[in-house]
N, CA, C and O of each residue as an XYZ file, in Angstrom:
236
protein
N     104.507    105.524     55.831
C     105.264    106.435     56.413
C     104.717    107.459     56.978
O     103.856    108.103     56.379
N     105.107    107.769     58.175
C     104.705    108.766     59.025
C     105.734    109.387     59.672
O     106.612    108.743     60.246
N     105.699    110.873     59.621
C     106.620    111.561     60.362
C     105.876    112.039     61.675
O     104.793    112.590     61.477
N     106.306    111.906     63.016
C     105.474    112.327     64.243
C     106.444    112.970     65.077
O     107.488    112.376     65.349
N     106.140    114.485     65.650
C     106.883    114.522     66.873
C     106.781    113.799     68.107
O     105.646    113.462     68.445
N     107.993    113.418     69.035
C     107.856    112.743     70.008
C     108.751    113.370     70.915
O     109.920    113.402     70.531
N     108.491    113.891     72.056
C     109.142    114.097     73.020
C     110.284    115.173     72.535
O     111.435    115.001     72.937
N     110.059    115.988     71.903
C     110.933    117.106     71.462
C     111.951    116.764     70.099
O     112.889    117.451     69.694
N     111.414    115.418     69.522
C     112.055    114.880     68.605
C     111.186    114.605     67.400
O     109.987    114.429     67.612
N     111.667    114.544     66.087
C     110.982    113.930     65.206
C     111.322    112.553     64.896
O     112.502    112.222     64.785
N     110.296    111.663     64.738
C     110.557    110.366     64.806
C     109.704    109.911     62.997
O     108.606    110.236     62.544
N     110.743    109.126     62.446
C     109.928    108.505     61.462
C     109.287    107.106     61.190
O     110.033    106.172     61.486
N     108.387    106.853     60.821
C     107.581    105.397     61.229
C     107.319    104.947     60.161
O     106.482    105.521     59.464
N     107.953    103.797     59.725
C     107.794    103.316     58.284
C     107.151    101.480     58.390
O     107.121    100.803     59.418
N     106.862    101.201     57.489
C     106.347     99.624     57.691
C     107.665     98.929     56.949
O     108.450     99.289     56.072
N     107.504     97.849     57.696
C     108.786     96.907     57.091
C     108.333     95.932     55.760
O     107.328     95.222     55.803
N     109.134     96.003     54.706
C     108.459     95.528     53.556
C     109.819     94.249     53.481
O     111.018     94.519     53.422
N     109.363     93.198     53.498
C     110.100     91.748     53.058
C     110.593     91.735     51.839
O     109.705     92.049     51.047
N     111.790     91.474     51.217
C     112.423     91.376     50.283
C     113.872     91.595     50.511
O     114.497     91.642     51.571
N     114.439     91.774     48.743
C     115.808     91.979     48.555
C     116.089     93.456     48.961
O     115.278     94.344     48.697
N     117.279     93.697     49.620
C     117.855     95.346     49.370
C     118.568     95.580     48.344
O     119.031     94.724     47.589
N     118.706     96.860     48.254
C     119.160     97.559     46.983
C     120.471     96.951     46.901
O     120.892     96.421     45.873
N     121.223     97.042     48.168
C     122.841     96.583     48.217
C     122.800     94.828     47.569
O     123.638     94.323     46.822
N     121.648     94.220     48.094
C     121.836     92.659     47.667
C     121.538     92.999     46.000
O     122.373     92.505     45.242
N     120.576     93.689     45.441
C     120.186     93.478     44.263
C     121.523     94.266     43.382
O     121.705     93.788     42.262
N     122.183     95.075     43.666
C     123.611     95.671     43.379
C     124.448     94.378     43.052
O     124.817     94.032     41.930
N     124.696     93.676     44.341
C     125.846     92.614     44.405
C     125.564     91.598     43.087
O     126.487     90.984     42.552
N     124.217     91.509     42.654
C     123.996     90.230     41.616
C     124.528     90.780     40.198
O     124.505     89.965     39.276
N     125.014     92.097     39.922
C     125.518     92.376     38.676
C     124.469     93.209     38.007
O     123.398     93.465     38.555
N     124.761     93.580     36.942
C     123.937     94.333     35.938
C     122.397     93.962     35.920
O     121.910     92.839     36.056
N     121.739     95.173     35.718
C     120.382     94.955     35.658
C     119.718     95.818     33.980
O     120.251     96.769     33.407
N     118.627     95.183     33.622
C     118.055     95.564     32.817
C     117.714     97.144     33.088
O     117.388     97.583     34.191
N     117.844     97.915     31.908
C     117.194     99.296     32.094
C     115.906     99.692     32.693
O     115.685    100.669     33.408
N     114.955     98.627     32.223
C     113.682     98.711     33.066
C     113.736     98.478     34.562
O     113.006     99.089     35.342
N     114.600     97.601     34.923
C     114.718     97.231     36.294
C     115.208     98.362     36.868
O     114.558     98.678     37.864
N     116.304     99.245     36.556
C     116.970    100.268     37.202
C     116.015    101.490     37.180
O     115.905    102.284     38.115
N     115.365    101.548     36.057
C     114.572    102.804     36.372
C     113.366    102.497     37.194
O     112.941    103.415     37.896
N     112.703    101.263     37.218
C     111.762    101.001     38.483
C     112.318    101.331     39.623
O     111.605    101.823     40.497
N     113.682    101.134     39.844
C     114.231    101.101     41.399
C     114.386    102.328     41.508
O     114.076    102.876     42.566
N     114.977    103.158     40.284
C     115.140    104.796     40.669
C     114.181    105.546     40.758
O     114.305    106.623     41.340
N     112.918    105.131     40.165
C     111.614    105.782     40.624
C     111.120    105.452     41.724
O     110.268    106.246     42.124
N     111.363    104.399     42.517
C     110.670    104.106     43.736
C     111.555    104.599     44.937
O     111.088    104.798     46.058
N     112.885    104.778     44.601
C     113.839    105.596     45.509
C     113.805    107.102     45.353
O     114.115    107.802     46.317
N     113.445    107.648     44.186
C     112.736    109.200     44.147
C     111.753    109.507     44.838
O     111.767    110.432     45.650
N     110.579    108.624     44.560
C     109.214    108.677     45.412
C     109.539    108.633     46.719
O     109.051    109.460     47.490
N     110.407    107.665     47.155
C     110.590    107.620     48.884
C     111.014    108.968     49.414
O     110.414    109.687     50.213
N     112.434    109.214     48.668
C     112.935    110.289     49.381
C     112.016    111.537     49.394
O     112.162    112.375     50.283
N     110.865    111.715     48.219
C     110.133    112.916     48.063
C     109.204    112.888     48.936
O     108.814    114.009     49.262
N     108.739    112.089     49.400
C     107.616    111.747     50.763
C     108.325    111.898     51.782
O     107.621    112.332     52.693
N     109.707    111.713     52.186
C     110.469    111.719     53.525
C     110.540    113.342     53.681
O     110.229    113.989     54.681
N     111.111    113.914     52.228
C     111.005    115.504     52.487
C     109.798    116.204     52.847
O     109.676    117.144     53.632
N     108.789    115.523     52.055
C     107.512    116.269     52.388
C     107.392    116.366     53.499
O     107.430    117.457     54.069
N     107.169    114.965     54.243
C     106.985    114.719     55.558
C     107.388    115.791     56.479
O     106.697    116.503     57.208
N     108.819    115.746     56.264
C     109.713    116.330     57.351
C     109.152    117.984     57.214
O     108.820    118.718     58.144
N     109.164    118.237     56.026
C     108.653    119.839     55.858
C     107.272    120.280     56.657
O     107.065    121.300     57.315
N     106.520    119.321     56.414
C     105.199    119.346     56.863
C     105.251    119.202     58.760
O     104.478    119.757     59.541
N     106.150    118.494     59.026
C     106.566    118.193     60.689
C     107.190    119.374     61.283
O     106.994    119.597     62.477
N     107.908    120.140     60.595
C     108.705    121.067     61.265
C     107.773    122.673     61.098
O     108.308    123.718     61.466
N     106.616    122.659     60.612
C     106.119    123.954     60.477
C     104.999    124.208     61.759
O     104.415    125.286     61.864
């Protein structure tokens, strides 16, 4: 992921990762604790990277 200023706007550039969406996974029903923790960790890391990138781009 990269955050770049472009024509007075900030844009987010991300790679496409083929696979199941979180919405699709949740629709399958309950998941084991290990899987839920793994997904939660990935979401948290992604949000942290996004927040850090926005802060850096706004400076």
